[in-house]
A tleap script that builds the chain and sets N, CA, C and O, in Angstrom:
source leaprc.protein.ff14SB
mol = sequence {
  NMET ASP GLU ALA PRO PHE ILE VAL ALA ILE
  VAL ALA ILE LEU ALA LEU PHE VAL GLY LEU
  PRO TRP LEU ILE PHE HIE TYR VAL THR GLN
  TRP LYS LYS ASN GLY THR LEU SER VAL GLU
  ASP GLU ASN LEU LEU ASP GLU LEU HIE ALA
  LEU ALA ARG ARG LEU ASP ASP ARG MET ASN
  THR ILE GLU ARG ILE VAL ALA ALA ASP SER
  PRO SER PHE ARG PRO ASP LEU ARG ASP GLU
  ARG ASN ALA ILE GLU GLU ASP PHE GLU LEU
  SER ARG SER SER GLU ARG PRO THR ARG THR
  ARG ARG ARG GLU CHIE
}
set mol.1.N position { -10.770 -45.398 -32.649 }
set mol.1.CA position { -10.253 -44.433 -33.413 }
set mol.1.C position { -11.030 -43.093 -33.330 }
set mol.1.O position { -10.486 -42.040 -32.998 }
set mol.2.N position { -12.346 -43.208 -33.658 }
set mol.2.CA position { -12.958 -42.132 -33.434 }
set mol.2.C position { -13.479 -41.461 -32.156 }
set mol.2.O position { -14.161 -40.437 -32.120 }
set mol.3.N position { -13.056 -42.193 -31.112 }
set mol.3.CA position { -13.057 -41.735 -29.813 }
set mol.3.C position { -12.182 -40.729 -29.205 }
set mol.3.O position { -12.477 -40.220 -28.124 }
set mol.4.N position { -11.197 -40.442 -29.802 }
set mol.4.CA position { -9.985 -39.595 -29.479 }
set mol.4.C position { -10.404 -38.106 -29.572 }
set mol.4.O position { -9.975 -37.364 -28.689 }
set mol.5.N position { -11.224 -37.566 -30.579 }
set mol.5.CA position { -11.608 -36.337 -30.879 }
set mol.5.C position { -12.647 -36.166 -29.973 }
set mol.5.O position { -12.809 -35.032 -29.522 }
set mol.6.N position { -13.446 -37.135 -29.586 }
set mol.6.CA position { -14.552 -37.067 -28.613 }
set mol.6.C position { -14.061 -36.706 -27.330 }
set mol.6.O position { -14.525 -35.690 -26.812 }
set mol.7.N position { -13.077 -37.464 -26.647 }
set mol.7.CA position { -12.841 -37.361 -25.497 }
set mol.7.C position { -11.741 -35.918 -25.415 }
set mol.7.O position { -11.555 -35.409 -24.310 }
set mol.8.N position { -11.276 -35.520 -26.258 }
set mol.8.CA position { -10.771 -34.176 -26.265 }
set mol.8.C position { -11.682 -33.025 -26.079 }
set mol.8.O position { -11.456 -32.077 -25.327 }
set mol.9.N position { -12.787 -33.188 -26.861 }
set mol.9.CA position { -13.939 -32.105 -26.819 }
set mol.9.C position { -14.467 -32.413 -25.503 }
set mol.9.O position { -14.670 -31.385 -24.857 }
set mol.10.N position { -14.734 -33.399 -24.940 }
set mol.10.CA position { -15.489 -33.495 -23.489 }
set mol.10.C position { -14.390 -32.823 -22.579 }
set mol.10.O position { -14.719 -31.912 -21.820 }
set mol.11.N position { -13.002 -33.294 -22.655 }
set mol.11.CA position { -12.320 -32.600 -21.620 }
set mol.11.C position { -11.934 -30.902 -21.835 }
set mol.11.O position { -11.468 -30.187 -20.949 }
set mol.12.N position { -12.183 -30.570 -22.920 }
set mol.12.CA position { -11.957 -29.214 -23.343 }
set mol.12.C position { -13.271 -28.547 -22.925 }
set mol.12.O position { -13.235 -27.367 -22.575 }
set mol.13.N position { -14.399 -29.203 -22.937 }
set mol.13.CA position { -15.466 -28.476 -22.520 }
set mol.13.C position { -15.718 -28.407 -20.892 }
set mol.13.O position { -16.274 -27.423 -20.404 }
set mol.14.N position { -15.305 -29.439 -20.138 }
set mol.14.CA position { -15.288 -29.410 -18.867 }
set mol.14.C position { -14.243 -28.597 -18.445 }
set mol.14.O position { -14.428 -28.052 -17.357 }
set mol.15.N position { -13.348 -28.402 -18.931 }
set mol.15.CA position { -11.838 -27.424 -18.548 }
set mol.15.C position { -12.620 -26.138 -18.421 }
set mol.15.O position { -12.650 -25.545 -17.342 }
set mol.16.N position { -13.340 -25.627 -19.636 }
set mol.16.CA position { -13.653 -24.315 -19.961 }
set mol.16.C position { -14.978 -23.918 -19.115 }
set mol.16.O position { -15.052 -22.760 -18.702 }
set mol.17.N position { -15.935 -24.748 -18.863 }
set mol.17.CA position { -17.024 -24.444 -18.177 }
set mol.17.C position { -17.168 -25.039 -16.604 }
set mol.17.O position { -18.120 -24.840 -15.849 }
set mol.18.N position { -16.188 -25.674 -16.380 }
set mol.18.CA position { -16.149 -26.111 -14.975 }
set mol.18.C position { -14.758 -25.719 -14.380 }
set mol.18.O position { -14.822 -24.868 -13.494 }
set mol.19.N position { -13.722 -26.102 -14.646 }
set mol.19.CA position { -12.323 -25.628 -14.251 }
set mol.19.C position { -11.981 -24.417 -14.192 }
set mol.19.O position { -11.422 -24.009 -13.174 }
set mol.20.N position { -12.248 -23.532 -15.308 }
set mol.20.CA position { -11.820 -22.205 -15.340 }
set mol.20.C position { -12.846 -21.399 -14.410 }
set mol.20.O position { -12.251 -20.696 -13.594 }
set mol.21.N position { -14.091 -21.337 -14.342 }
set mol.21.CA position { -14.780 -20.428 -13.422 }
set mol.21.C position { -14.556 -20.963 -12.169 }
set mol.21.O position { -14.602 -20.113 -11.280 }
set mol.22.N position { -14.296 -22.249 -11.751 }
set mol.22.CA position { -13.799 -22.750 -10.573 }
set mol.22.C position { -12.529 -21.934 -9.891 }
set mol.22.O position { -12.472 -21.522 -8.733 }
set mol.23.N position { -11.470 -21.808 -10.986 }
set mol.23.CA position { -10.355 -21.352 -10.608 }
set mol.23.C position { -10.348 -19.802 -10.229 }
set mol.23.O position { -9.644 -19.266 -9.372 }
set mol.24.N position { -11.339 -19.174 -11.105 }
set mol.24.CA position { -11.546 -17.680 -11.144 }
set mol.24.C position { -12.019 -17.384 -9.809 }
set mol.24.O position { -11.436 -16.551 -9.115 }
set mol.25.N position { -13.268 -18.155 -9.314 }
set mol.25.CA position { -13.904 -17.869 -8.224 }
set mol.25.C position { -13.180 -18.266 -6.893 }
set mol.25.O position { -13.422 -17.753 -5.801 }
set mol.26.N position { -12.325 -19.180 -7.115 }
set mol.26.CA position { -11.485 -19.537 -6.000 }
set mol.26.C position { -10.460 -18.347 -5.686 }
set mol.26.O position { -10.239 -17.970 -4.535 }
set mol.27.N position { -9.970 -17.895 -6.609 }
set mol.27.CA position { -8.934 -16.780 -6.473 }
set mol.27.C position { -9.609 -15.241 -6.042 }
set mol.27.O position { -9.124 -14.391 -5.294 }
set mol.28.N position { -10.925 -15.216 -6.812 }
set mol.28.CA position { -11.598 -14.117 -6.235 }
set mol.28.C position { -11.970 -14.037 -4.826 }
set mol.28.O position { -11.910 -12.928 -4.295 }
set mol.29.N position { -12.332 -15.011 -4.164 }
set mol.29.CA position { -12.762 -15.175 -2.730 }
set mol.29.C position { -11.480 -15.034 -2.038 }
set mol.29.O position { -11.465 -14.285 -1.060 }
set mol.30.N position { -10.235 -15.722 -2.436 }
set mol.30.CA position { -9.188 -15.377 -1.836 }
set mol.30.C position { -8.849 -14.087 -1.719 }
set mol.30.O position { -8.568 -13.675 -0.593 }
set mol.31.N position { -8.814 -13.345 -2.655 }
set mol.31.CA position { -8.325 -11.775 -2.847 }
set mol.31.C position { -9.249 -11.133 -1.851 }
set mol.31.O position { -8.716 -10.270 -1.153 }
set mol.32.N position { -10.675 -11.402 -1.613 }
set mol.32.CA position { -11.647 -10.513 -1.022 }
set mol.32.C position { -11.258 -10.829 0.588 }
set mol.32.O position { -11.229 -9.947 1.446 }
set mol.33.N position { -10.967 -12.234 0.835 }
set mol.33.CA position { -10.780 -12.558 2.085 }
set mol.33.C position { -9.266 -11.673 2.693 }
set mol.33.O position { -9.265 -11.178 3.820 }
set mol.34.N position { -8.140 -11.590 1.838 }
set mol.34.CA position { -6.948 -11.109 2.186 }
set mol.34.C position { -6.894 -9.808 1.707 }
set mol.34.O position { -5.755 -9.388 1.502 }
set mol.35.N position { -7.893 -8.994 1.453 }
set mol.35.CA position { -7.929 -7.538 0.823 }
set mol.35.C position { -7.481 -6.596 1.817 }
set mol.35.O position { -6.869 -5.565 1.538 }
set mol.36.N position { -7.801 -6.971 3.009 }
set mol.36.CA position { -7.339 -5.799 3.900 }
set mol.36.C position { -6.012 -6.045 4.606 }
set mol.36.O position { -5.531 -7.176 4.681 }
set mol.37.N position { -5.392 -4.895 5.158 }
set mol.37.CA position { -4.217 -5.198 5.997 }
set mol.37.C position { -4.593 -5.836 7.268 }
set mol.37.O position { -5.663 -5.656 7.848 }
set mol.38.N position { -3.476 -6.718 7.718 }
set mol.38.CA position { -3.587 -7.106 8.951 }
set mol.38.C position { -3.088 -6.111 9.893 }
set mol.38.O position { -2.465 -5.131 9.485 }
set mol.39.N position { -3.346 -6.321 11.234 }
set mol.39.CA position { -2.908 -5.423 12.275 }
set mol.39.C position { -1.396 -5.443 12.348 }
set mol.39.O position { -0.876 -4.437 12.830 }
set mol.40.N position { -0.674 -6.345 11.983 }
set mol.40.CA position { 0.710 -6.294 12.028 }
set mol.40.C position { 1.128 -5.339 10.815 }
set mol.40.O position { 1.965 -4.448 10.961 }
set mol.41.N position { 0.521 -5.579 9.692 }
set mol.41.CA position { 0.936 -4.971 8.621 }
set mol.41.C position { 0.597 -3.003 8.790 }
set mol.41.O position { 1.144 -2.044 8.245 }
set mol.42.N position { -0.250 -3.072 9.541 }
set mol.42.CA position { -0.820 -1.592 9.928 }
set mol.42.C position { 0.244 -1.042 10.772 }
set mol.42.O position { 0.730 0.061 10.524 }
set mol.43.N position { 0.718 -1.939 11.999 }
set mol.43.CA position { 1.568 -1.392 12.685 }
set mol.43.C position { 2.987 -1.067 12.067 }
set mol.43.O position { 3.690 -0.077 12.268 }
set mol.44.N position { 3.245 -2.290 11.167 }
set mol.44.CA position { 4.568 -1.764 10.509 }
set mol.44.C position { 4.381 -0.449 9.574 }
set mol.44.O position { 5.305 0.361 9.504 }
set mol.45.N position { 3.433 -0.293 9.011 }
set mol.45.CA position { 3.179 1.020 8.154 }
set mol.45.C position { 3.297 2.207 9.036 }
set mol.45.O position { 4.004 3.092 8.557 }
set mol.46.N position { 2.838 2.428 10.084 }
set mol.46.CA position { 3.035 3.476 11.264 }
set mol.46.C position { 4.469 3.571 11.467 }
set mol.46.O position { 5.004 4.679 11.449 }
set mol.47.N position { 5.200 2.417 11.676 }
set mol.47.CA position { 6.615 2.494 12.192 }
set mol.47.C position { 7.355 3.217 10.944 }
set mol.47.O position { 8.107 4.181 11.081 }
set mol.48.N position { 7.030 2.608 9.711 }
set mol.48.CA position { 7.810 3.215 8.660 }
set mol.48.C position { 7.415 4.826 8.410 }
set mol.48.O position { 8.183 5.661 7.934 }
set mol.49.N position { 6.171 5.039 8.800 }
set mol.49.CA position { 5.720 6.395 8.675 }
set mol.49.C position { 6.535 7.395 9.645 }
set mol.49.O position { 7.102 8.429 9.293 }
set mol.50.N position { 6.462 6.822 11.023 }
set mol.50.CA position { 7.211 7.653 11.996 }
set mol.50.C position { 8.794 7.593 11.565 }
set mol.50.O position { 9.447 8.611 11.797 }
set mol.51.N position { 9.286 6.771 11.117 }
set mol.51.CA position { 10.715 6.628 10.638 }
set mol.51.C position { 10.922 7.666 9.518 }
set mol.51.O position { 11.976 8.300 9.559 }
set mol.52.N position { 10.081 7.911 8.557 }
set mol.52.CA position { 10.254 8.660 7.589 }
set mol.52.C position { 10.078 10.046 8.004 }
set mol.52.O position { 10.742 10.956 7.508 }
set mol.53.N position { 9.261 10.208 8.837 }
set mol.53.CA position { 8.895 11.676 9.603 }
set mol.53.C position { 10.600 12.053 10.216 }
set mol.53.O position { 11.230 13.031 9.813 }
set mol.54.N position { 11.032 11.253 11.046 }
set mol.54.CA position { 12.220 11.365 11.666 }
set mol.54.C position { 13.435 11.799 10.662 }
set mol.54.O position { 14.234 12.719 10.841 }
set mol.55.N position { 13.368 10.966 9.648 }
set mol.55.CA position { 14.391 11.234 8.597 }
set mol.55.C position { 14.301 12.531 7.927 }
set mol.55.O position { 15.288 13.214 7.654 }
set mol.56.N position { 12.944 12.892 7.638 }
set mol.56.CA position { 12.932 14.100 7.004 }
set mol.56.C position { 13.174 15.279 8.097 }
set mol.56.O position { 13.737 16.296 7.692 }
set mol.57.N position { 12.797 15.202 9.409 }
set mol.57.CA position { 13.193 16.125 10.307 }
set mol.57.C position { 14.794 16.178 10.108 }
set mol.57.O position { 15.276 17.236 9.703 }
set mol.58.N position { 15.606 15.120 10.365 }
set mol.58.CA position { 17.071 15.131 10.178 }
set mol.58.C position { 17.393 15.703 8.964 }
set mol.58.O position { 18.339 16.487 9.053 }
set mol.59.N position { 16.929 15.577 7.870 }
set mol.59.CA position { 17.393 16.223 6.600 }
set mol.59.C position { 17.017 17.597 6.723 }
set mol.59.O position { 17.843 18.322 6.167 }
set mol.60.N position { 16.177 18.144 7.190 }
set mol.60.CA position { 15.602 19.645 7.296 }
set mol.60.C position { 16.825 20.196 8.361 }
set mol.60.O position { 17.505 21.141 7.962 }
set mol.61.N position { 17.087 19.669 9.590 }
set mol.61.CA position { 18.148 20.139 10.199 }
set mol.61.C position { 19.494 20.051 9.583 }
set mol.61.O position { 20.321 20.897 9.924 }
set mol.62.N position { 19.803 19.202 8.778 }
set mol.62.CA position { 21.311 19.307 7.891 }
set mol.62.C position { 21.207 20.284 7.004 }
set mol.62.O position { 22.181 20.981 6.719 }
set mol.63.N position { 19.940 20.465 6.426 }
set mol.63.CA position { 19.958 21.595 5.392 }
set mol.63.C position { 20.044 22.983 6.069 }
set mol.63.O position { 20.731 23.887 5.593 }
set mol.64.N position { 19.377 23.102 7.110 }
set mol.64.CA position { 19.500 24.440 8.057 }
set mol.64.C position { 21.139 24.634 8.493 }
set mol.64.O position { 21.674 25.740 8.419 }
set mol.65.N position { 21.827 23.486 8.932 }
set mol.65.CA position { 23.127 23.618 9.420 }
set mol.65.C position { 23.925 24.068 8.072 }
set mol.65.O position { 24.597 25.096 8.151 }
set mol.66.N position { 23.887 23.304 6.747 }
set mol.66.CA position { 24.643 23.824 5.751 }
set mol.66.C position { 24.216 25.242 5.327 }
set mol.66.O position { 25.078 26.013 4.905 }
set mol.67.N position { 22.965 25.613 5.416 }
set mol.67.CA position { 22.722 26.888 4.904 }
set mol.67.C position { 23.391 27.856 5.833 }
set mol.67.O position { 23.998 28.791 5.311 }
set mol.68.N position { 23.362 27.755 7.199 }
set mol.68.CA position { 24.073 28.629 8.012 }
set mol.68.C position { 25.610 28.594 7.901 }
set mol.68.O position { 26.191 29.600 8.308 }
set mol.69.N position { 26.363 27.571 7.402 }
set mol.69.CA position { 27.508 27.365 7.088 }
set mol.69.C position { 28.089 28.094 5.799 }
set mol.69.O position { 29.105 28.786 5.754 }
set mol.70.N position { 27.178 27.769 4.717 }
set mol.70.CA position { 27.524 28.405 3.391 }
set mol.70.C position { 26.400 29.204 2.885 }
set mol.70.O position { 25.361 28.638 2.543 }
set mol.71.N position { 26.530 30.465 2.815 }
set mol.71.CA position { 25.422 31.224 2.331 }
set mol.71.C position { 25.230 31.011 0.838 }
set mol.71.O position { 24.236 31.545 0.347 }
set mol.72.N position { 25.932 30.398 0.141 }
set mol.72.CA position { 25.582 29.968 -1.484 }
set mol.72.C position { 24.769 28.824 -1.561 }
set mol.72.O position { 24.169 28.517 -2.590 }
set mol.73.N position { 24.716 28.057 -0.311 }
set mol.73.CA position { 23.782 26.899 -0.456 }
set mol.73.C position { 22.158 27.330 -0.381 }
set mol.73.O position { 21.709 27.992 0.555 }
set mol.74.N position { 21.457 26.919 -1.357 }
set mol.74.CA position { 20.022 27.036 -1.318 }
set mol.74.C position { 19.196 26.006 -1.203 }
set mol.74.O position { 18.881 25.396 -2.225 }
set mol.75.N position { 18.667 25.602 0.108 }
set mol.75.CA position { 17.677 24.511 0.150 }
set mol.75.C position { 16.736 24.627 -0.628 }
set mol.75.O position { 16.488 25.736 -1.102 }
set mol.76.N position { 15.952 23.480 -0.965 }
set mol.76.CA position { 14.749 23.778 -1.891 }
set mol.76.C position { 13.549 24.184 -0.964 }
set mol.76.O position { 13.734 24.505 0.210 }
set mol.77.N position { 12.426 24.156 -1.495 }
set mol.77.CA position { 11.154 24.704 -0.711 }
set mol.77.C position { 10.561 23.941 0.280 }
set mol.77.O position { 9.392 24.107 0.629 }
set mol.78.N position { 11.402 23.008 0.809 }
set mol.78.CA position { 11.126 21.598 1.675 }
set mol.78.C position { 10.348 22.459 2.995 }
set mol.78.O position { 9.253 22.090 3.418 }
set mol.79.N position { 10.973 23.468 3.478 }
set mol.79.CA position { 10.184 24.022 4.679 }
set mol.79.C position { 8.715 24.463 4.392 }
set mol.79.O position { 7.776 24.098 5.100 }
set mol.80.N position { 8.590 25.224 3.370 }
set mol.80.CA position { 7.149 25.498 3.127 }
set mol.80.C position { 6.334 24.202 2.858 }
set mol.80.O position { 5.185 24.106 3.287 }
set mol.81.N position { 6.905 23.239 2.172 }
set mol.81.CA position { 6.125 22.217 1.836 }
set mol.81.C position { 5.901 21.405 3.245 }
set mol.81.O position { 4.825 20.852 3.470 }
set mol.82.N position { 6.897 21.374 4.100 }
set mol.82.CA position { 6.667 20.535 5.377 }
set mol.82.C position { 5.392 21.218 6.117 }
set mol.82.O position { 4.490 20.527 6.591 }
set mol.83.N position { 5.398 22.700 6.176 }
set mol.83.CA position { 4.479 23.385 7.034 }
set mol.83.C position { 3.121 22.875 6.421 }
set mol.83.O position { 2.266 22.413 7.176 }
set mol.84.N position { 2.935 22.943 5.214 }
set mol.84.CA position { 1.563 22.411 4.480 }
set mol.84.C position { 1.251 21.204 4.875 }
set mol.84.O position { 0.120 20.974 5.303 }
set mol.85.N position { 2.285 20.159 4.788 }
set mol.85.CA position { 2.061 18.773 4.843 }
set mol.85.C position { 1.622 18.447 6.543 }
set mol.85.O position { 0.829 17.587 6.926 }
set mol.86.N position { 2.375 19.383 7.358 }
set mol.86.CA position { 2.054 19.208 8.769 }
set mol.86.C position { 0.687 19.562 8.895 }
set mol.86.O position { -0.004 18.741 9.498 }
set mol.87.N position { 0.103 20.627 8.457 }
set mol.87.CA position { -1.024 21.204 8.683 }
set mol.87.C position { -2.252 19.977 8.128 }
set mol.87.O position { -3.285 19.648 8.712 }
set mol.88.N position { -1.810 19.567 7.056 }
set mol.88.CA position { -2.517 18.549 6.405 }
set mol.88.C position { -2.751 17.176 7.373 }
set mol.88.O position { -3.829 16.640 7.629 }
set mol.89.N position { -1.350 16.762 7.845 }
set mol.89.CA position { -1.385 15.655 8.703 }
set mol.89.C position { -2.259 15.757 9.851 }
set mol.89.O position { -3.005 14.817 10.123 }
set mol.90.N position { -2.231 17.103 10.746 }
set mol.90.CA position { -2.779 17.448 11.792 }
set mol.90.C position { -4.277 17.287 11.452 }
set mol.90.O position { -4.973 16.542 12.142 }
set mol.91.N position { -4.713 17.867 10.559 }
set mol.91.CA position { -6.144 17.767 10.118 }
set mol.91.C position { -6.698 16.361 9.985 }
set mol.91.O position { -7.779 15.977 10.432 }
set mol.92.N position { -5.834 15.666 9.329 }
set mol.92.CA position { -6.399 14.225 8.847 }
set mol.92.C position { -6.181 13.211 10.054 }
set mol.92.O position { -6.791 12.142 10.092 }
set mol.93.N position { -5.175 13.647 11.148 }
set mol.93.CA position { -5.081 12.527 12.090 }
set mol.93.C position { -6.167 12.827 13.257 }
set mol.93.O position { -6.430 12.005 14.135 }
set mol.94.N position { -6.740 14.057 13.158 }
set mol.94.CA position { -7.826 13.994 13.937 }
set mol.94.C position { -9.088 13.673 13.417 }
set mol.94.O position { -10.017 13.729 14.224 }
set mol.95.N position { -9.325 13.375 12.353 }
set mol.95.CA position { -10.438 12.581 11.650 }
set mol.95.C position { -10.143 11.009 11.493 }
set mol.95.O position { -11.050 10.226 11.213 }
set mol.96.N position { -8.889 10.623 11.680 }
set mol.96.CA position { -8.624 9.271 11.475 }
set mol.96.C position { -8.725 8.406 12.583 }
set mol.96.O position { -8.215 8.511 13.698 }
set mol.97.N position { -9.573 7.398 12.037 }
set mol.97.CA position { -10.119 6.430 12.994 }
set mol.97.C position { -8.701 5.663 13.917 }
set mol.97.O position { -7.516 5.750 13.593 }
set mol.98.N position { -9.124 5.115 14.809 }
set mol.98.CA position { -8.033 4.219 15.442 }
set mol.98.C position { -8.103 2.678 14.561 }
set mol.98.O position { -9.081 2.106 14.080 }
set mol.99.N position { -6.657 2.293 14.578 }
set mol.99.CA position { -6.545 0.942 13.869 }
set mol.99.C position { -6.243 -0.095 14.687 }
set mol.99.O position { -5.115 -0.582 14.765 }
set mol.100.N position { -7.248 -0.482 15.339 }
set mol.100.CA position { -7.040 -1.506 16.343 }
set mol.100.C position { -7.743 -2.821 15.790 }
set mol.100.O position { -7.445 -3.936 16.219 }
set mol.101.N position { -8.766 -2.588 14.733 }
set mol.101.CA position { -9.432 -3.899 14.386 }
set mol.101.C position { -9.460 -3.911 12.905 }
set mol.101.O position { -9.312 -2.838 12.321 }
set mol.102.N position { -9.608 -4.842 12.332 }
set mol.102.CA position { -9.511 -5.114 10.748 }
set mol.102.C position { -11.010 -4.756 10.218 }
set mol.102.O position { -12.074 -4.967 10.802 }
set mol.103.N position { -10.804 -4.188 9.017 }
set mol.103.CA position { -12.139 -3.821 8.284 }
set mol.103.C position { -12.755 -5.284 7.866 }
set mol.103.O position { -12.129 -6.269 7.475 }
set mol.104.N position { -14.148 -5.134 8.062 }
set mol.104.CA position { -14.883 -6.412 7.654 }
set mol.104.C position { -15.602 -5.952 6.064 }
set mol.104.O position { -16.022 -4.853 5.704 }
set mol.105.N position { -15.555 -7.026 5.456 }
set mol.105.CA position { -16.274 -6.718 4.043 }
set mol.105.C position { -17.541 -7.707 4.116 }
set mol.105.O position { -18.345 -7.750 3.185 }
savepdb mol mol.pdb
quit
């Protein structure tokens, strides 16, 4: 009858000092291995970025057409922001390394 608390204490100590650290270190190792984007993920992000740029260009075109048809229409400051963003993207793209291989840690 006195063995039950002793067994519970042993199991608790083993779980705390063996099981929990093993679990934490296992997942930390997994996160470090999978911490970078794969080539497929980077390609998908590039495609989504290109799609977003095309949609933004279409939106600017629609705003210009509506502004030409309706003098009371006032588009937001999107054109000025786009000029600033394009300048930033051009300077960033010249410094940007190619994404052909994965980063190693």
